[in-house]
N, CA, C and O atoms as a Tripos MOL2 file, in Angstrom:
@<TRIPOS>MOLECULE
protein
  240   239    60     0     0
PROTEIN
NO_CHARGES

@<TRIPOS>ATOM
      1 N          18.3340  -24.5800  -13.4150 N.3       1 LYS1
      2 CA         17.6150  -25.7310  -13.9520 C.3       1 LYS1
      3 C          16.6680  -25.2510  -15.0430 C.2       1 LYS1
      4 O          15.9250  -24.2890  -14.8530 O.2       1 LYS1
      5 N          16.7010  -25.9100  -16.1550 N.am      2 LYS2
      6 CA         15.8420  -25.5580  -17.2770 C.3       2 LYS2
      7 C          14.5650  -26.3760  -17.2170 C.2       2 LYS2
      8 O          14.6090  -27.5990  -17.0800 O.2       2 LYS2
      9 N          13.4270  -25.7020  -17.3190 N.am      3 CYS3
     10 CA         12.1280  -26.3850  -17.3000 C.3       3 CYS3
     11 C          11.8920  -27.0970  -18.6310 C.2       3 CYS3
     12 O          12.2590  -26.5910  -19.6920 O.2       3 CYS3
     13 N          11.2820  -28.2610  -18.5610 N.am      4 SER4
     14 CA         10.9420  -28.9860  -19.7790 C.3       4 SER4
     15 C           9.4540  -28.8430  -20.1010 C.2       4 SER4
     16 O           8.9720  -29.3960  -21.0900 O.2       4 SER4
     17 N           8.7450  -28.1140  -19.2780 N.am      5 TYR5
     18 CA          7.3090  -27.9510  -19.4550 C.3       5 TYR5
     19 C           7.0170  -26.8750  -20.5050 C.2       5 TYR5
     20 O           7.8670  -26.0370  -20.8060 O.2       5 TYR5
     21 N           5.8130  -26.9160  -21.0500 N.am      6 LYS6
     22 CA          5.3960  -25.9170  -22.0300 C.3       6 LYS6
     23 C           5.3750  -24.5200  -21.4020 C.2       6 LYS6
     24 O           5.7440  -23.5420  -22.0530 O.2       6 LYS6
     25 N           4.9500  -24.4260  -20.1590 N.am      7 TYR7
     26 CA          4.8970  -23.1480  -19.4490 C.3       7 TYR7
     27 C           5.8480  -23.2240  -18.2660 C.2       7 TYR7
     28 O           5.6130  -23.9900  -17.3310 O.2       7 TYR7
     29 N           6.9050  -22.4490  -18.2950 N.am      8 CYS8
     30 CA          7.8900  -22.4650  -17.2180 C.3       8 CYS8
     31 C           7.7480  -21.1970  -16.3810 C.2       8 CYS8
     32 O           7.9140  -20.0910  -16.8960 O.2       8 CYS8
     33 N           7.4450  -21.3510  -15.1090 N.am      9 ILE9
     34 CA          7.2600  -20.2110  -14.2160 C.3       9 ILE9
     35 C           8.5250  -19.3650  -14.1410 C.2       9 ILE9
     36 O           8.4440  -18.1380  -14.0860 O.2       9 ILE9
     37 N           9.6850  -20.0030  -14.1390 N.am     10 ASN10
     38 CA         10.9440  -19.2640  -14.0660 C.3      10 ASN10
     39 C          11.1290  -18.3740  -15.2950 C.2      10 ASN10
     40 O          11.5610  -17.2280  -15.1730 O.2      10 ASN10
     41 N          10.8050  -18.8940  -16.4650 N.am     11 ASP11
     42 CA         10.9050  -18.0900  -17.6880 C.3      11 ASP11
     43 C           9.9680  -16.8900  -17.6260 C.2      11 ASP11
     44 O          10.3330  -15.7930  -18.0490 O.2      11 ASP11
     45 N           8.7750  -17.0930  -17.1070 N.am     12 ARG12
     46 CA          7.7820  -16.0070  -17.0260 C.3      12 ARG12
     47 C           8.2050  -14.9400  -16.0190 C.2      12 ARG12
     48 O           8.0410  -13.7480  -16.2770 O.2      12 ARG12
     49 N           8.7430  -15.3550  -14.8790 N.am     13 LEU13
     50 CA          9.2150  -14.3910  -13.8790 C.3      13 LEU13
     51 C          10.4160  -13.6080  -14.3980 C.2      13 LEU13
     52 O          10.5190  -12.4020  -14.1760 O.2      13 LEU13
     53 N          11.3180  -14.2930  -15.0860 N.am     14 THR14
     54 CA         12.4810  -13.6230  -15.6700 C.3      14 THR14
     55 C          12.0350  -12.6150  -16.7260 C.2      14 THR14
     56 O          12.5810  -11.5140  -16.8000 O.2      14 THR14
     57 N          11.0630  -12.9770  -17.5300 N.am     15 ALA15
     58 CA         10.5460  -12.0520  -18.5430 C.3      15 ALA15
     59 C          10.0120  -10.7850  -17.8820 C.2      15 ALA15
     60 O          10.2700   -9.6830  -18.3660 O.2      15 ALA15
     61 N           9.2820  -10.9250  -16.8000 N.am     16 SER16
     62 CA          8.7500   -9.7590  -16.0890 C.3      16 SER16
     63 C           9.8560   -8.8870  -15.5370 C.2      16 SER16
     64 O           9.7840   -7.6610  -15.6180 O.2      16 SER16
     65 N          10.8740   -9.5060  -14.9800 N.am     17 CYS17
     66 CA         11.9920   -8.7430  -14.4000 C.3      17 CYS17
     67 C          12.7360   -7.9340  -15.4470 C.2      17 CYS17
     68 O          13.3090   -6.8900  -15.1350 O.2      17 CYS17
     69 N          12.7310   -8.4020  -16.6730 N.am     18 THR18
     70 CA         13.4280   -7.6770  -17.7350 C.3      18 THR18
     71 C          12.4990   -6.7330  -18.4900 C.2      18 THR18
     72 O          12.8910   -6.1490  -19.5010 O.2      18 THR18
     73 N          11.2700   -6.5830  -18.0030 N.am     19 GLY19
     74 CA         10.3420   -5.6150  -18.5880 C.3      19 GLY19
     75 C           9.3550   -6.1750  -19.5860 C.2      19 GLY19
     76 O           8.5500   -5.4240  -20.1370 O.2      19 GLY19
     77 N           9.3920   -7.4700  -19.8360 N.am     20 ASP20
     78 CA          8.4720   -8.0850  -20.7940 C.3      20 ASP20
     79 C           7.1990   -8.5080  -20.0690 C.2      20 ASP20
     80 O           7.0160   -9.6830  -19.7500 O.2      20 ASP20
     81 N           6.3180   -7.5360  -19.8110 N.am     21 VAL21
     82 CA          5.1030   -7.8500  -19.0570 C.3      21 VAL21
     83 C           4.0460   -8.5300  -19.9230 C.2      21 VAL21
     84 O           3.0850   -9.0880  -19.3930 O.2      21 VAL21
     85 N           4.2070   -8.4910  -21.2380 N.am     22 LYS22
     86 CA          3.2610   -9.1840  -22.1130 C.3      22 LYS22
     87 C           3.4090  -10.6990  -21.9750 C.2      22 LYS22
     88 O           2.4110  -11.4180  -21.9330 O.2      22 LYS22
     89 N           4.6420  -11.1830  -21.9060 N.am     23 ASN23
     90 CA          4.8980  -12.6140  -21.8000 C.3      23 ASN23
     91 C           5.2630  -13.0500  -20.3920 C.2      23 ASN23
     92 O           5.3490  -14.2450  -20.1110 O.2      23 ASN23
     93 N           5.4750  -12.1010  -19.5190 N.am     24 GLY24
     94 CA          5.8880  -12.4150  -18.1580 C.3      24 GLY24
     95 C           4.7120  -12.6180  -17.2190 C.2      24 GLY24
     96 O           3.5500  -12.4540  -17.5910 O.2      24 GLY24
     97 N           5.0480  -12.9750  -16.0040 N.am     25 LEU25
     98 CA          4.0620  -13.1680  -14.9530 C.3      25 LEU25
     99 C           4.2060  -12.0140  -13.9760 C.2      25 LEU25
    100 O           5.2770  -11.8100  -13.4040 O.2      25 LEU25
    101 N           3.1380  -11.2610  -13.7840 N.am     26 VAL26
    102 CA          3.1700  -10.0830  -12.9310 C.3      26 VAL26
    103 C           2.1230  -10.2490  -11.8370 C.2      26 VAL26
    104 O           0.9630  -10.5510  -12.1170 O.2      26 VAL26
    105 N           2.5410  -10.0500  -10.5910 N.am     27 PHE27
    106 CA          1.6260  -10.1490   -9.4660 C.3      27 PHE27
    107 C           1.1180   -8.7640   -9.0910 C.2      27 PHE27
    108 O           1.8320   -7.7730   -9.2490 O.2      27 PHE27
    109 N          -0.0980   -8.6940   -8.6010 N.am     28 CYS28
    110 CA         -0.6350   -7.4230   -8.1250 C.3      28 CYS28
    111 C          -1.6130   -7.7080   -6.9900 C.2      28 CYS28
    112 O          -2.0390   -8.8460   -6.7950 O.2      28 CYS28
    113 N          -1.9570   -6.6810   -6.2570 N.am     29 GLY29
    114 CA         -2.8730   -6.8150   -5.1340 C.3      29 GLY29
    115 C          -4.3300   -6.7770   -5.5790 C.2      29 GLY29
    116 O          -4.6350   -6.5950   -6.7580 O.2      29 GLY29
    117 N          -5.2120   -6.9510   -4.6170 N.am     30 ALA30
    118 CA         -6.6450   -7.0180   -4.8890 C.3      30 ALA30
    119 C          -7.2140   -5.7050   -5.4180 C.2      30 ALA30
    120 O          -8.2640   -5.7080   -6.0600 O.2      30 ALA30
    121 N          -6.5420   -4.5860   -5.1600 N.am     31 ASN31
    122 CA         -7.0480   -3.2840   -5.5950 C.3      31 ASN31
    123 C          -6.3490   -2.7440   -6.8380 C.2      31 ASN31
    124 O          -6.5000   -1.5660   -7.1650 O.2      31 ASN31
    125 N          -5.6020   -3.5700   -7.5220 N.am     32 ALA32
    126 CA         -4.8450   -3.1130   -8.6900 C.3      32 ALA32
    127 C          -5.7510   -2.5530   -9.7840 C.2      32 ALA32
    128 O          -5.3350   -1.6750  -10.5400 O.2      32 ALA32
    129 N          -6.9570   -3.0390   -9.8760 N.am     33 TYR33
    130 CA         -7.8700   -2.5630  -10.9140 C.3      33 TYR33
    131 C          -8.2170   -1.0830  -10.7450 C.2      33 TYR33
    132 O          -8.7010   -0.4520  -11.6850 O.2      33 TYR33
    133 N          -7.9770   -0.5320   -9.5730 N.am     34 LYS34
    134 CA         -8.2800    0.8780   -9.3160 C.3      34 LYS34
    135 C          -7.2210    1.8210   -9.8890 C.2      34 LYS34
    136 O          -7.4600    3.0230  -10.0050 O.2      34 LYS34
    137 N          -6.0770    1.2920  -10.2410 N.am     35 MET35
    138 CA         -4.9820    2.1150  -10.7510 C.3      35 MET35
    139 C          -5.2790    2.5760  -12.1730 C.2      35 MET35
    140 O          -5.8030    1.8160  -12.9870 O.2      35 MET35
    141 N          -4.9380    3.8360  -12.4610 N.am     36 ASP36
    142 CA         -5.1210    4.3280  -13.8190 C.3      36 ASP36
    143 C          -3.7910    4.6460  -14.5020 C.2      36 ASP36
    144 O          -3.7660    5.0450  -15.6660 O.2      36 ASP36
    145 N          -2.6790    4.4680  -13.7680 N.am     37 SER37
    146 CA         -1.3620    4.6890  -14.3570 C.3      37 SER37
    147 C          -0.3010    3.9530  -13.5430 C.2      37 SER37
    148 O          -0.5090    3.6050  -12.3800 O.2      37 SER37
    149 N           0.8330    3.7300  -14.1870 N.am     38 ILE38
    150 CA          1.9840    3.1360  -13.5160 C.3      38 ILE38
    151 C           3.0800    4.1840  -13.5350 C.2      38 ILE38
    152 O           3.5450    4.5830  -14.6030 O.2      38 ILE38
    153 N           3.4960    4.6320  -12.3570 N.am     39 LEU39
    154 CA          4.4680    5.7130  -12.2380 C.3      39 LEU39
    155 C           5.8220    5.1930  -11.7900 C.2      39 LEU39
    156 O           5.9020    4.1750  -11.1020 O.2      39 LEU39
    157 N           6.8890    5.8870  -12.1770 N.am     40 PRO40
    158 CA          8.2130    5.5370  -11.6670 C.3      40 PRO40
    159 C           8.2720    5.7910  -10.1590 C.2      40 PRO40
    160 O           7.6060    6.6910   -9.6460 O.2      40 PRO40
    161 N           9.0640    5.0030   -9.4670 N.am     41 VAL41
    162 CA          9.1970    5.1530   -8.0130 C.3      41 VAL41
    163 C           9.6400    6.5630   -7.6570 C.2      41 VAL41
    164 O           9.1680    7.1240   -6.6690 O.2      41 VAL41
    165 N          10.5390    7.1450   -8.4440 N.am     42 SER42
    166 CA         11.0230    8.5000   -8.1500 C.3      42 SER42
    167 C           9.8870    9.5160   -8.1670 C.2      42 SER42
    168 O           9.8730   10.4440   -7.3580 O.2      42 SER42
    169 N           8.9420    9.3470   -9.0740 N.am     43 GLU43
    170 CA          7.8060   10.2680   -9.1410 C.3      43 GLU43
    171 C           6.8710   10.0810   -7.9460 C.2      43 GLU43
    172 O           6.3440   11.0560   -7.4090 O.2      43 GLU43
    173 N           6.6690    8.8510   -7.5380 N.am     44 ILE44
    174 CA          5.8210    8.5800   -6.3730 C.3      44 ILE44
    175 C           6.4230    9.2120   -5.1260 C.2      44 ILE44
    176 O           5.7100    9.8410   -4.3440 O.2      44 ILE44
    177 N           7.7280    9.0520   -4.9330 N.am     45 PHE45
    178 CA          8.3760    9.6330   -3.7550 C.3      45 PHE45
    179 C           8.4000   11.1550   -3.8180 C.2      45 PHE45
    180 O           8.2880   11.8150   -2.7860 O.2      45 PHE45
    181 N           8.5430   11.7160   -5.0040 N.am     46 SER46
    182 CA          8.4790   13.1760   -5.1370 C.3      46 SER46
    183 C           7.1130   13.6870   -4.6980 C.2      46 SER46
    184 O           7.0150   14.7210   -4.0380 O.2      46 SER46
    185 N           6.0660   12.9660   -5.0620 N.am     47 GLN47
    186 CA          4.7150   13.3430   -4.6340 C.3      47 GLN47
    187 C           4.5740   13.2240   -3.1220 C.2      47 GLN47
    188 O           3.9620   14.0870   -2.4930 O.2      47 GLN47
    189 N           5.1310   12.1660   -2.5240 N.am     48 PHE48
    190 CA          5.1160   12.0290   -1.0610 C.3      48 PHE48
    191 C           5.7650   13.2360   -0.4020 C.2      48 PHE48
    192 O           5.2360   13.7880    0.5630 O.2      48 PHE48
    193 N           6.9150   13.6410   -0.9280 N.am     49 VAL49
    194 CA          7.6510   14.7710   -0.3530 C.3      49 VAL49
    195 C           6.8380   16.0510   -0.4930 C.2      49 VAL49
    196 O           6.7230   16.8130    0.4670 O.2      49 VAL49
    197 N           6.2720   16.3020   -1.6700 N.am     50 ARG50
    198 CA          5.4540   17.5080   -1.8680 C.3      50 ARG50
    199 C           4.2670   17.5240   -0.9170 C.2      50 ARG50
    200 O           3.9630   18.5560   -0.3170 O.2      50 ARG50
    201 N           3.5970   16.3870   -0.7770 N.am     51 ASP51
    202 CA          2.4530   16.3140    0.1380 C.3      51 ASP51
    203 C           2.8790   16.5610    1.5740 C.2      51 ASP51
    204 O           2.2130   17.2970    2.3030 O.2      51 ASP51
    205 N           3.9790   15.9540    1.9860 N.am     52 ALA52
    206 CA          4.4670   16.1270    3.3580 C.3      52 ALA52
    207 C           4.8730   17.5730    3.6030 C.2      52 ALA52
    208 O           4.5900   18.1230    4.6680 O.2      52 ALA52
    209 N           5.5290   18.1920    2.6370 N.am     53 GLU53
    210 CA          5.9380   19.5900    2.7900 C.3      53 GLU53
    211 C           4.7310   20.5090    2.9000 C.2      53 GLU53
    212 O           4.7500   21.4640    3.6760 O.2      53 GLU53
    213 N           3.6860   20.2340    2.1370 N.am     54 SER54
    214 CA          2.5000   21.0900    2.2130 C.3      54 SER54
    215 C           1.7980   20.9370    3.5580 C.2      54 SER54
    216 O           1.2760   21.9150    4.0930 O.2      54 SER54
    217 N           1.7770   19.7370    4.1070 N.am     55 VAL55
    218 CA          1.1800   19.5230    5.4320 C.3      55 VAL55
    219 C           2.0230   20.2060    6.4920 C.2      55 VAL55
    220 O           1.4860   20.8290    7.4090 O.2      55 VAL55
    221 N           3.3380   20.0950    6.3750 N.am     56 TYR56
    222 CA          4.2390   20.7160    7.3460 C.3      56 TYR56
    223 C           4.0880   22.2330    7.3220 C.2      56 TYR56
    224 O           4.0570   22.8630    8.3790 O.2      56 TYR56
    225 N           3.9940   22.8300    6.1370 N.am     57 LYS57
    226 CA          3.8400   24.2790    6.0060 C.3      57 LYS57
    227 C           2.5270   24.7540    6.6150 C.2      57 LYS57
    228 O           2.4630   25.8450    7.1830 O.2      57 LYS57
    229 N           1.4770   23.9380    6.5000 N.am     58 GLU58
    230 CA          0.1780   24.3040    7.0650 C.3      58 GLU58
    231 C           0.2020   24.2700    8.5850 C.2      58 GLU58
    232 O          -0.5020   25.0490    9.2280 O.2      58 GLU58
    233 N           0.9990   23.3810    9.1710 N.am     59 ASP59
    234 CA          1.0540   23.2290   10.6250 C.3      59 ASP59
    235 C           1.9620   24.2520   11.2900 C.2      59 ASP59
    236 O           1.8460   24.4690   12.4960 O.2      59 ASP59
    237 N           2.8580   24.8850   10.5490 N.am     60 VAL60
    238 CA          3.8310   25.8110   11.1440 C.3      60 VAL60
    239 C           3.2420   27.1850   11.3030 C.2      60 VAL60
    240 O           3.9170   28.0940   11.7870 O.2      60 VAL60
@<TRIPOS>BOND
     1     1     2 1
     2     2     3 1
     3     3     4 2
     4     3     5 am
     5     5     6 1
     6     6     7 1
     7     7     8 2
     8     7     9 am
     9     9    10 1
    10    10    11 1
    11    11    12 2
    12    11    13 am
    13    13    14 1
    14    14    15 1
    15    15    16 2
    16    15    17 am
    17    17    18 1
    18    18    19 1
    19    19    20 2
    20    19    21 am
    21    21    22 1
    22    22    23 1
    23    23    24 2
    24    23    25 am
    25    25    26 1
    26    26    27 1
    27    27    28 2
    28    27    29 am
    29    29    30 1
    30    30    31 1
    31    31    32 2
    32    31    33 am
    33    33    34 1
    34    34    35 1
    35    35    36 2
    36    35    37 am
    37    37    38 1
    38    38    39 1
    39    39    40 2
    40    39    41 am
    41    41    42 1
    42    42    43 1
    43    43    44 2
    44    43    45 am
    45    45    46 1
    46    46    47 1
    47    47    48 2
    48    47    49 am
    49    49    50 1
    50    50    51 1
    51    51    52 2
    52    51    53 am
    53    53    54 1
    54    54    55 1
    55    55    56 2
    56    55    57 am
    57    57    58 1
    58    58    59 1
    59    59    60 2
    60    59    61 am
    61    61    62 1
    62    62    63 1
    63    63    64 2
    64    63    65 am
    65    65    66 1
    66    66    67 1
    67    67    68 2
    68    67    69 am
    69    69    70 1
    70    70    71 1
    71    71    72 2
    72    71    73 am
    73    73    74 1
    74    74    75 1
    75    75    76 2
    76    75    77 am
    77    77    78 1
    78    78    79 1
    79    79    80 2
    80    79    81 am
    81    81    82 1
    82    82    83 1
    83    83    84 2
    84    83    85 am
    85    85    86 1
    86    86    87 1
    87    87    88 2
    88    87    89 am
    89    89    90 1
    90    90    91 1
    91    91    92 2
    92    91    93 am
    93    93    94 1
    94    94    95 1
    95    95    96 2
    96    95    97 am
    97    97    98 1
    98    98    99 1
    99    99   100 2
   100    99   101 am
   101   101   102 1
   102   102   103 1
   103   103   104 2
   104   103   105 am
   105   105   106 1
   106   106   107 1
   107   107   108 2
   108   107   109 am
   109   109   110 1
   110   110   111 1
   111   111   112 2
   112   111   113 am
   113   113   114 1
   114   114   115 1
   115   115   116 2
   116   115   117 am
   117   117   118 1
   118   118   119 1
   119   119   120 2
   120   119   121 am
   121   121   122 1
   122   122   123 1
   123   123   124 2
   124   123   125 am
   125   125   126 1
   126   126   127 1
   127   127   128 2
   128   127   129 am
   129   129   130 1
   130   130   131 1
   131   131   132 2
   132   131   133 am
   133   133   134 1
   134   134   135 1
   135   135   136 2
   136   135   137 am
   137   137   138 1
   138   138   139 1
   139   139   140 2
   140   139   141 am
   141   141   142 1
   142   142   143 1
   143   143   144 2
   144   143   145 am
   145   145   146 1
   146   146   147 1
   147   147   148 2
   148   147   149 am
   149   149   150 1
   150   150   151 1
   151   151   152 2
   152   151   153 am
   153   153   154 1
   154   154   155 1
   155   155   156 2
   156   155   157 am
   157   157   158 1
   158   158   159 1
   159   159   160 2
   160   159   161 am
   161   161   162 1
   162   162   163 1
   163   163   164 2
   164   163   165 am
   165   165   166 1
   166   166   167 1
   167   167   168 2
   168   167   169 am
   169   169   170 1
   170   170   171 1
   171   171   172 2
   172   171   173 am
   173   173   174 1
   174   174   175 1
   175   175   176 2
   176   175   177 am
   177   177   178 1
   178   178   179 1
   179   179   180 2
   180   179   181 am
   181   181   182 1
   182   182   183 1
   183   183   184 2
   184   183   185 am
   185   185   186 1
   186   186   187 1
   187   187   188 2
   188   187   189 am
   189   189   190 1
   190   190   191 1
   191   191   192 2
   192   191   193 am
   193   193   194 1
   194   194   195 1
   195   195   196 2
   196   195   197 am
   197   197   198 1
   198   198   199 1
   199   199   200 2
   200   199   201 am
   201   201   202 1
   202   202   203 1
   203   203   204 2
   204   203   205 am
   205   205   206 1
   206   206   207 1
   207   207   208 2
   208   207   209 am
   209   209   210 1
   210   210   211 1
   211   211   212 2
   212   211   213 am
   213   213   214 1
   214   214   215 1
   215   215   216 2
   216   215   217 am
   217   217   218 1
   218   218   219 1
   219   219   220 2
   220   219   221 am
   221   221   222 1
   222   222   223 1
   223   223   224 2
   224   223   225 am
   225   225   226 1
   226   226   227 1
   227   227   228 2
   228   227   229 am
   229   229   230 1
   230   230   231 1
   231   231   232 2
   232   231   233 am
   233   233   234 1
   234   234   235 1
   235   235   236 2
   236   235   237 am
   237   237   238 1
   238   238   239 1
   239   239   240 2
@<TRIPOS>SUBSTRUCTURE
     1 LYS1         2 RESIDUE 1 A LYS
     2 LYS2         6 RESIDUE 1 A LYS
     3 CYS3        10 RESIDUE 1 A CYS
     4 SER4        14 RESIDUE 1 A SER
     5 TYR5        18 RESIDUE 1 A TYR
     6 LYS6        22 RESIDUE 1 A LYS
     7 TYR7        26 RESIDUE 1 A TYR
     8 CYS8        30 RESIDUE 1 A CYS
     9 ILE9        34 RESIDUE 1 A ILE
    10 ASN10       38 RESIDUE 1 A ASN
    11 ASP11       42 RESIDUE 1 A ASP
    12 ARG12       46 RESIDUE 1 A ARG
    13 LEU13       50 RESIDUE 1 A LEU
    14 THR14       54 RESIDUE 1 A THR
    15 ALA15       58 RESIDUE 1 A ALA
    16 SER16       62 RESIDUE 1 A SER
    17 CYS17       66 RESIDUE 1 A CYS
    18 THR18       70 RESIDUE 1 A THR
    19 GLY19       74 RESIDUE 1 A GLY
    20 ASP20       78 RESIDUE 1 A ASP
    21 VAL21       82 RESIDUE 1 A VAL
    22 LYS22       86 RESIDUE 1 A LYS
    23 ASN23       90 RESIDUE 1 A ASN
    24 GLY24       94 RESIDUE 1 A GLY
    25 LEU25       98 RESIDUE 1 A LEU
    26 VAL26      102 RESIDUE 1 A VAL
    27 PHE27      106 RESIDUE 1 A PHE
    28 CYS28      110 RESIDUE 1 A CYS
    29 GLY29      114 RESIDUE 1 A GLY
    30 ALA30      118 RESIDUE 1 A ALA
    31 ASN31      122 RESIDUE 1 A ASN
    32 ALA32      126 RESIDUE 1 A ALA
    33 TYR33      130 RESIDUE 1 A TYR
    34 LYS34      134 RESIDUE 1 A LYS
    35 MET35      138 RESIDUE 1 A MET
    36 ASP36      142 RESIDUE 1 A ASP
    37 SER37      146 RESIDUE 1 A SER
    38 ILE38      150 RESIDUE 1 A ILE
    39 LEU39      154 RESIDUE 1 A LEU
    40 PRO40      158 RESIDUE 1 A PRO
    41 VAL41      162 RESIDUE 1 A VAL
    42 SER42      166 RESIDUE 1 A SER
    43 GLU43      170 RESIDUE 1 A GLU
    44 ILE44      174 RESIDUE 1 A ILE
    45 PHE45      178 RESIDUE 1 A PHE
    46 SER46      182 RESIDUE 1 A SER
    47 GLN47      186 RESIDUE 1 A GLN
    48 PHE48      190 RESIDUE 1 A PHE
    49 VAL49      194 RESIDUE 1 A VAL
    50 ARG50      198 RESIDUE 1 A ARG
    51 ASP51      202 RESIDUE 1 A ASP
    52 ALA52      206 RESIDUE 1 A ALA
    53 GLU53      210 RESIDUE 1 A GLU
    54 SER54      214 RESIDUE 1 A SER
    55 VAL55      218 RESIDUE 1 A VAL
    56 TYR56      222 RESIDUE 1 A TYR
    57 LYS57      226 RESIDUE 1 A LYS
    58 GLU58      230 RESIDUE 1 A GLU
    59 ASP59      234 RESIDUE 1 A ASP
    60 VAL60      238 RESIDUE 1 A VAL
């Protein structure tokens, strides 16, 4: 369904999904202002693994 309104929520959500965060609608949590960077998921998980490995090595 195509919106006839000046501001269409569907258009804004679609823009965000395709990477257009300037014109899209992006949701965030209450603590988003604390973030200083946006990282790829692969980098975040790599950091999780490194942290877990360092804790495991300390316990062994």
